[in-house]
C-alpha positions as CSV (number, residue, x, y, z in Angstrom):
1,M,86.0,121.0,52.8
2,P,85.7,117.5,54.8
3,T,83.7,114.9,53.0
4,K,81.6,112.1,54.6
5,D,80.7,108.3,54.0
6,I,78.2,106.6,55.9
7,C,79.1,103.0,56.3
8,G,78.3,100.7,59.6
9,D,78.3,102.4,62.7
10,V,80.8,105.1,61.7
11,I,80.8,108.2,59.6
12,L,84.2,108.6,58.0
13,V,85.0,111.8,58.2
14,R,87.9,112.6,55.8
15,V,89.2,115.7,56.8
16,M,92.0,118.4,55.4
17,V,94.7,119.0,58.3
18,N,95.1,122.0,59.9
19,D,97.2,124.6,59.3
20,Q,100.3,123.2,62.2
21,L,100.2,119.7,60.3
22,N,100.4,121.1,56.9
23,N,103.4,123.6,57.9
24,L,104.7,119.8,59.6
25,F,104.1,118.4,56.7
26,Q,105.9,121.0,54.6
27,L,109.2,120.6,56.8
28,I,108.8,116.6,56.0
29,T,109.2,117.1,52.7
30,A,111.7,119.5,52.8
31,C,113.3,117.0,54.8
32,T,113.7,114.2,52.3
33,S,113.5,113.7,48.5
34,R,112.7,109.8,49.0
35,P,108.7,109.2,49.6
36,V,107.1,109.5,52.2
37,W,103.7,107.9,53.4
38,L,101.5,108.9,56.3
39,V,100.8,105.4,57.9
40,G,98.4,104.2,60.8
41,G,97.0,106.0,63.5
42,A,97.2,109.7,61.9
43,V,95.8,108.2,58.7
44,R,92.7,106.6,60.9
45,E,91.9,109.7,62.4
46,L,92.0,112.0,59.9
47,L,89.8,109.6,58.4
48,T,87.5,109.6,61.7
49,G,87.3,113.1,61.7
50,H,89.8,114.4,64.6
51,Q,93.2,116.0,63.7
52,P,96.3,113.6,65.0
53,V,98.5,114.9,67.4
54,D,101.3,112.5,66.5
55,L,102.4,110.8,63.3
56,D,103.7,107.6,62.2
57,L,105.2,107.6,58.9
58,A,106.7,105.4,56.4
59,I,109.8,106.1,54.3
60,D,111.2,104.4,51.1
61,G,114.3,105.4,52.9
62,S,116.5,105.6,56.0
63,G,113.7,106.0,58.7
64,L,116.9,107.4,61.1
65,A,118.0,109.7,58.4
66,L,114.4,111.3,58.6
67,A,113.7,111.5,62.2
68,Q,117.3,113.6,62.7
69,A,116.7,115.5,59.9
70,L,113.4,116.5,61.2
71,A,114.8,116.7,64.7
72,D,117.5,119.5,63.5
73,A,115.4,121.2,60.6
74,G,112.2,121.6,64.2
75,Q,114.6,122.3,67.1
76,G,113.5,118.7,68.2
77,T,114.8,116.0,70.0
78,F,116.2,112.6,68.2
79,V,115.5,109.2,69.9
80,L,116.9,106.1,68.8
81,L,113.7,103.6,68.5
82,D,115.5,100.7,66.6
83,R,118.7,100.7,64.6
84,E,118.1,97.0,63.1
85,R,114.4,98.4,61.7
86,D,115.8,101.9,60.9
87,T,113.2,103.5,63.1
88,G,113.8,107.1,64.6
89,R,111.6,109.1,66.7
90,V,111.4,113.0,67.2
91,V,109.7,114.9,69.6
92,L,109.2,118.6,68.8
93,P,109.5,121.4,70.6
94,D,105.1,122.0,70.5
95,S,105.5,118.2,71.8
96,I,104.5,116.9,68.5
97,V,105.8,113.2,68.2
98,I,107.0,112.1,65.1
99,D,108.2,107.8,64.3
100,C,109.8,107.6,61.2
101,A,110.2,104.0,60.1
102,R,112.1,102.4,56.8
103,L,109.6,100.0,55.0
104,R,109.9,96.8,55.9
105,A,108.8,95.5,52.5
106,T,109.9,96.2,49.3
107,D,107.1,98.3,48.7
108,I,104.4,100.5,50.7
109,V,101.7,98.1,50.1
110,S,103.4,95.2,51.2
111,D,104.3,97.1,54.3
112,L,100.9,97.2,55.3
113,Y,100.8,93.6,54.9
114,L,103.4,93.1,57.9
115,R,100.9,95.6,60.5
116,D,98.9,94.6,63.2
117,F,95.8,95.4,62.3
118,T,94.1,96.2,59.2
119,V,92.8,99.9,60.8
120,N,96.3,100.4,60.7
121,A,96.9,99.3,57.5
122,L,96.5,102.4,55.8
123,A,98.7,104.5,54.2
124,L,98.5,107.9,52.4
125,P,101.3,109.6,50.3
126,L,102.1,113.2,52.3
127,D,101.5,115.4,49.4
128,A,97.9,114.0,49.1
129,A,97.4,114.1,52.8
130,R,98.4,118.0,52.5
131,W,95.8,118.9,50.2
132,G,93.4,116.5,51.2
133,D,93.5,114.2,48.3
134,W,91.6,111.0,49.4
135,S,92.1,109.5,46.0
136,A,95.5,108.2,46.8
137,L,94.4,106.7,50.0
138,L,96.0,102.9,49.6
139,D,94.2,100.5,51.7
140,P,95.0,96.7,50.7
141,L,93.0,95.1,53.4
142,D,89.7,97.7,53.7
143,G,90.8,98.8,56.7
144,Q,88.0,101.4,56.2
145,A,85.1,98.9,56.2
146,D,86.4,97.3,59.5
147,L,86.9,101.0,61.0
148,A,83.0,101.6,60.1
149,A,82.1,98.9,61.3
150,R,84.3,99.0,64.6
151,R,85.4,96.0,63.7
152,L,89.3,94.8,65.2
153,R,90.8,92.2,62.6
154,P,94.5,91.4,62.1
155,C,96.4,91.9,59.1
156,T,97.3,88.3,58.2
157,P,96.7,84.6,60.5
158,T,99.9,85.3,61.9
159,S,100.4,89.2,62.7
160,L,100.1,88.5,66.2
161,R,102.5,85.9,66.6
162,D,104.8,88.4,64.8
163,D,104.5,90.8,67.6
164,P,102.8,89.3,70.5
165,L,102.7,92.5,72.1
166,R,99.7,93.2,69.8
167,V,97.6,91.0,72.1
168,I,97.8,93.8,74.2
169,R,97.2,96.4,71.6
170,A,94.0,95.0,70.1
171,G,93.0,95.4,73.9
172,R,93.8,98.9,74.0
173,F,92.1,99.5,70.6
174,R,88.9,97.9,72.2
175,A,89.4,100.3,75.2
176,T,90.3,103.3,73.1
177,H,88.6,103.2,70.2
178,Q,86.1,100.5,71.2
179,L,86.7,98.5,68.1
180,I,85.6,95.0,68.6
181,P,87.9,92.0,68.4
182,V,86.6,89.4,65.3
183,P,86.0,85.9,67.0
184,E,89.1,84.5,65.1
185,L,91.3,86.8,66.8
186,V,90.8,85.4,70.0
187,T,92.1,81.7,69.6
188,P,95.6,83.3,67.3
189,A,95.4,85.7,70.8
190,R,95.5,82.6,73.1
191,E,98.3,80.9,71.5
192,V,100.8,83.7,72.0
193,V,100.4,84.4,75.5
194,P,102.7,82.6,76.3
195,L,105.6,84.4,74.4
196,L,105.1,88.1,75.9
197,S,107.1,86.9,78.4
198,A,110.2,87.4,76.3
199,I,108.7,90.9,75.4
200,A,109.9,94.2,77.2
201,V,108.0,95.1,80.1
202,E,108.6,98.5,79.2
203,R,106.5,97.7,75.8
204,I,104.1,95.7,78.1
205,R,103.2,98.5,80.5
206,D,103.3,101.6,78.3
207,E,100.6,99.5,75.8
208,L,98.2,98.7,79.7
209,L,98.6,102.5,80.5
210,K,97.2,103.4,77.4
211,L,94.2,100.8,77.1
212,C,93.7,101.8,80.6
213,D,93.3,105.8,79.3
214,G,90.2,104.8,77.4
215,L,86.7,105.2,77.9
216,A,86.1,101.8,77.7
217,A,89.2,100.0,79.6
218,A,87.0,97.7,81.6
219,A,86.2,95.8,78.1
220,G,89.8,96.1,77.0
221,L,90.6,94.3,80.1
222,R,87.8,92.1,79.8
223,F,89.5,91.2,76.6
224,L,92.8,90.6,77.9
225,D,91.7,88.4,80.7
226,Q,89.3,86.5,78.2
227,V,92.4,85.2,76.2
228,G,94.9,85.0,79.1
229,A,96.7,87.8,78.8
230,L,95.1,89.5,82.2
231,T,96.8,87.4,84.7
232,A,100.3,86.3,82.5
233,I,100.6,90.4,83.3
234,F,99.5,89.9,86.8
235,P,99.9,86.4,87.9
236,E,98.7,87.9,91.5
237,L,94.9,88.1,90.2
238,E,94.7,84.5,89.3
239,A,93.8,83.3,92.3
240,A,91.0,86.1,92.8
241,R,89.2,84.4,89.8
242,T,87.3,82.3,92.2
243,C,87.3,83.9,95.3
244,D,84.1,84.3,96.6
245,Q,82.5,87.3,98.7
246,P,79.7,88.4,101.2
247,H,76.3,88.8,99.7
248,V,76.6,92.2,99.6
249,H,79.0,91.9,96.5
250,F,77.6,90.9,93.6
251,L,80.5,89.1,92.1
252,P,83.9,87.5,93.0
253,V,87.1,89.6,93.4
254,L,88.4,89.3,90.6
255,A,85.1,90.3,88.3
256,H,85.0,93.1,91.1
257,M,88.0,94.8,90.5
258,L,87.2,94.8,86.8
259,E,83.0,96.0,87.3
260,T,85.3,98.6,89.4
261,V,87.2,99.9,86.2
262,A,83.9,99.7,84.5
263,A,82.4,101.9,87.1
264,L,85.6,104.6,86.7
265,D,85.0,104.5,82.6
266,W,81.2,105.3,83.3
267,L,81.9,107.8,86.0
268,I,84.9,109.6,84.3
269,D,84.8,109.3,80.6
270,N,80.6,108.6,80.5
271,G,82.0,105.2,78.8
272,E,80.4,102.1,78.8
273,P,78.2,101.7,81.7
274,P,78.7,99.4,84.8
275,V,75.7,96.8,85.3
276,A,74.6,99.3,88.3
277,V,73.8,101.7,86.0
278,Q,72.5,99.2,83.2
279,T,70.1,98.5,85.8
280,H,69.4,102.0,86.4
281,P,70.3,103.9,83.7
282,H,69.0,107.1,84.7
283,L,71.1,107.0,87.8
284,E,73.2,110.5,88.6
285,R,76.5,110.4,87.0
286,I,77.5,114.8,88.0
287,L,80.2,114.2,90.6
288,P,80.6,117.1,93.3
289,F,83.2,119.3,92.4
290,A,83.4,117.8,88.6
291,D,85.6,120.6,87.1
292,Q,88.2,119.8,89.7
293,Y,88.0,116.3,88.9
294,Q,88.0,117.0,85.8
295,A,91.6,118.9,85.9
296,L,92.8,116.8,88.1
297,L,92.3,113.8,86.5
298,H,93.2,115.1,83.3
299,Q,96.8,115.7,84.1
300,R,99.4,114.2,82.4
301,R,101.7,111.1,83.6
302,G,103.7,110.6,80.7
303,N,101.7,109.8,77.9
304,V,98.8,109.0,79.7
305,R,96.2,110.8,82.0
306,R,96.0,110.5,85.7
307,A,92.9,109.0,85.0
308,A,94.6,106.1,83.4
309,L,96.4,105.5,86.6
310,L,93.3,104.9,88.9
311,K,92.0,102.9,86.1
312,L,94.5,100.6,87.1
313,A,94.7,101.0,91.0
314,A,91.3,99.6,90.6
315,L,92.1,96.9,88.6
316,L,94.9,95.9,91.4
317,H,93.1,97.1,94.6
318,D,91.3,93.9,96.1
319,N,94.5,91.7,94.9
320,A,95.4,90.8,98.7
321,K,91.8,89.6,99.1
322,P,92.5,85.5,98.5
323,Q,95.5,85.8,100.9
324,T,93.6,86.9,103.8
325,K,90.3,84.9,103.1
326,V,88.9,83.7,106.8
327,S,85.3,82.2,106.5
328,H,83.8,82.1,109.8
329,P,81.5,79.2,111.4
330,D,78.7,81.3,111.5
331,G,79.1,81.9,107.7
332,T,80.7,85.6,107.9
333,V,83.4,86.0,105.3
334,T,86.1,88.7,106.1
335,F,89.5,89.8,104.4
336,Y,90.9,91.8,107.2
337,G,94.2,93.4,106.3
338,H,94.0,92.8,102.5
339,Q,94.4,96.8,102.0
340,G,97.6,96.9,103.4
341,L,99.2,93.6,102.2
342,G,97.8,94.5,98.8
343,A,99.6,97.4,98.7
344,E,102.8,95.8,99.7
345,R,101.9,93.6,96.8
346,V,101.3,96.5,94.2
347,L,105.1,97.8,95.3
348,I,106.4,94.4,93.8
349,I,104.0,94.8,90.4
350,A,105.0,97.9,89.9
351,Q,108.6,97.5,90.1
352,R,108.1,94.6,87.4
353,L,106.9,97.0,85.5
354,R,109.1,99.3,85.8
355,L,107.1,102.5,86.8
356,S,108.0,105.8,88.6
357,R,108.4,106.5,92.0
358,A,106.0,109.0,91.8
359,D,103.2,106.5,90.1
360,T,104.4,103.5,92.0
361,A,103.4,105.9,95.4
362,Y,100.4,106.8,94.0
363,L,98.8,102.9,93.1
364,A,99.8,101.8,96.6
365,C,98.5,104.9,98.4
366,I,95.0,104.3,96.7
367,V,95.1,100.6,97.4
368,R,96.8,100.9,100.8
369,E,93.5,103.5,101.4
370,H,91.0,102.4,99.4
371,M,88.7,101.0,102.5
372,R,89.2,104.0,104.6
373,P,86.1,106.3,103.4
374,G,83.6,103.4,103.3
375,Q,84.9,103.2,107.5
376,M,84.6,107.0,107.4
377,R,80.9,106.6,106.1
378,S,80.0,103.7,108.1
379,G,81.0,105.0,111.5
380,G,78.1,108.0,111.4
381,Q,78.6,112.2,111.4
382,L,82.0,113.6,109.9
383,T,84.0,114.9,112.5
384,E,86.6,117.8,111.1
385,R,89.2,116.0,112.8
386,G,88.8,112.7,111.0
387,I,88.5,114.7,107.6
388,A,91.5,116.5,108.5
389,R,93.3,113.1,109.2
390,F,92.2,111.2,106.3
391,F,93.7,114.3,103.7
392,R,96.8,114.6,106.3
393,D,97.1,110.9,105.3
394,T,96.6,110.9,101.6
395,G,97.8,113.9,100.6
396,D,96.4,114.8,97.1
397,V,95.8,111.1,96.2
398,G,93.1,112.0,98.8
399,P,89.7,112.9,96.0
400,D,90.9,109.8,93.7
401,I,90.4,107.6,96.4
402,L,86.9,109.3,97.0
403,L,86.3,108.9,93.7
404,H,87.6,105.4,93.3
405,E,85.8,104.7,97.0
406,L,82.1,105.7,94.4
407,A,83.1,103.0,92.1
408,D,83.7,100.7,94.2
409,H,80.8,101.0,95.7
410,L,78.6,100.9,92.1
411,A,80.4,97.9,91.5
412,T,80.3,95.6,95.1
413,R,76.1,96.5,94.8
414,G,75.5,96.0,91.2
415,P,72.0,95.7,89.8
416,W,70.9,95.6,94.0
417,L,72.2,99.4,93.9
418,D,70.0,101.3,95.8
419,P,69.3,104.9,94.0
420,V,68.6,107.0,97.0
421,A,71.9,105.5,98.7
422,W,73.6,106.5,95.9
423,R,72.7,110.0,95.9
424,E,73.3,110.2,99.4
425,H,77.4,109.1,98.9
426,L,77.2,111.5,96.0
427,H,76.6,114.4,98.7
428,W,78.7,112.6,101.5
429,V,81.5,112.5,99.2
430,A,80.6,116.1,98.2
431,M,80.9,117.1,102.0
432,M,84.4,115.7,102.3
433,L,85.4,117.2,98.9
434,D,84.6,120.9,100.3
435,H,87.0,120.4,103.3
436,Y,90.3,119.8,100.6
437,W,88.9,122.0,97.6
438,N,87.3,124.9,100.1
439,A,90.1,124.9,102.8
440,P,91.6,127.8,104.0
441,T,95.0,127.9,102.0
442,P,98.1,127.8,103.0
443,P,97.0,125.7,106.8
444,P,97.7,127.6,109.6
445,P,101.4,127.1,111.4
446,P,100.9,125.1,113.9
447,L,100.5,126.4,117.5
448,L,103.5,124.6,119.3
449,R,107.0,123.5,118.6
450,G,108.5,120.3,119.7
451,D,110.7,121.7,122.1
452,T,107.7,124.1,123.6
453,L,105.9,120.8,124.2
454,M,108.4,119.1,126.0
455,A,109.6,121.9,128.0
456,A,105.5,122.2,129.2
457,L,104.9,118.6,130.1
458,G,108.4,117.6,131.0
459,I,109.1,115.1,128.5
460,K,112.1,113.9,126.6
461,P,112.4,113.8,122.5
462,G,110.9,110.3,121.1
463,P,108.1,109.3,119.1
464,E,105.3,111.0,122.0
465,V,106.3,114.3,120.8
466,G,105.6,113.4,117.6
467,R,102.3,111.9,117.9
468,L,100.5,114.7,120.4
469,L,102.1,116.9,118.0
470,R,100.2,115.4,115.2
471,L,97.5,115.2,117.2
472,I,97.4,118.9,118.6
473,H,97.5,120.3,115.2
474,E,94.4,118.0,113.9
475,A,92.1,119.5,116.6
476,Q,93.5,122.9,115.6
477,L,92.2,121.6,111.8
478,A,89.4,121.2,113.3
479,G,89.0,124.2,115.3
480,E,89.1,122.7,118.4
481,I,92.3,125.1,120.2
482,H,93.4,128.0,119.0
483,S,95.9,128.8,121.2
484,P,99.1,127.4,122.5
485,E,97.9,127.6,126.4
486,E,95.0,124.9,124.6
487,A,97.8,122.7,122.9
488,I,99.3,122.1,125.6
489,A,95.9,121.3,128.2
490,L,95.0,119.4,125.1
491,A,98.3,117.4,124.9
492,R,98.0,117.0,129.1
493,T,94.6,115.2,128.3
494,L,96.2,113.0,125.7
495,Q,99.0,112.1,127.7
496,T,97.1,111.1,130.7
497,T,93.8,110.1,128.5
498,D,96.4,107.5,126.8
499,H,99.3,107.2,128.9
500,G,98.2,107.6,132.3
């Protein structure tokens, strides 16, 4: 049976492992005669009433040998992580990931002192974990008390310098576990930020994406900004810090982008609310097509949800505003073309982070098109053709862009948000999404082929043919034409109107 301790803000629920984990622990025990401890995040998850998905093991022996033996016995895949530190990984067929590491000190307690934060300096012998014997828990740095009080505290004064990546990990724990970095962590974090340049970019990218996958991603990113790490990773954002915006915005550009992430935290994960919701605590949060959004945003992109990439896009969406800002004599300010330039800069950022092509294209599409829904909405009545063109150009990223636009609106207006206008905005997005998720599938085949169009109009192959075919297909999807004859008549009108 679970046992509970109430301490601080958190109820620690020390649970027994489920049958799947119990079988896995038996497999691990069968693969080595050396002492093995469950450490770090897996112990923390069990303490807070959750069954861990991934496991970290410390062994008084070879971590590589244990990982290889587990891969062989469990028909999994062995991955060499660090030969020098004798650390390996096994990925089992059910997608459980187990990291196996040799003790980094002469004993397990000394090993725990070398870890990043006290909430991870926890160890439970594997046999004790199997039987739920919490009396065997090793907690030399009072990690349980910090976990209960939601404190994030480094194990030693040199913990961050020992591995500067831990600065980003601190932001990640703020985002994913709502742990508050203690004040004495801030100065050491600032001091080691320059050392991030020596850290492998893949490690930085992976920690950053895990941070963005948290339900308080904005808080994690704000911590990174507080210590100088955010613009060390994204120097493109520094100019946005002091870039003021027109009166419709309540924040300068960088703060606005962080507030947009906060709005997504609230919209997607019911996380820490943005200023608009703090001002209007009863603001409607139920998204149109909520079930479809739930399935879409929880799709896995590597080790994180699709939602993590959307939040990263929100952090970067106005990155080019400082470079495109123009102050006019009448006092108005414009940022013409910032979305196009911003998308180009995002391609460079994504390449630097070594993101996949698919993830890079996703980020660039959101940044490039993020203004478009607002332009459509301010243009008045929706047209079938305009909606069809939007989803043709944005594809399966269209719903994400619409959700980003809602978050952008919350972050723009903040305390000045009009709740009535917000409800109207939700209704407008619902009408757009109705054409996406309730559209008949598959779409009807084109009414005309290119050769038929060229013969009817007497034109030669070239860009004009593609342009006319695209406009004809939009009119077809909008229900404005229904036959090849009507398509040819429309093409003649378009040819005359646009090129007469």
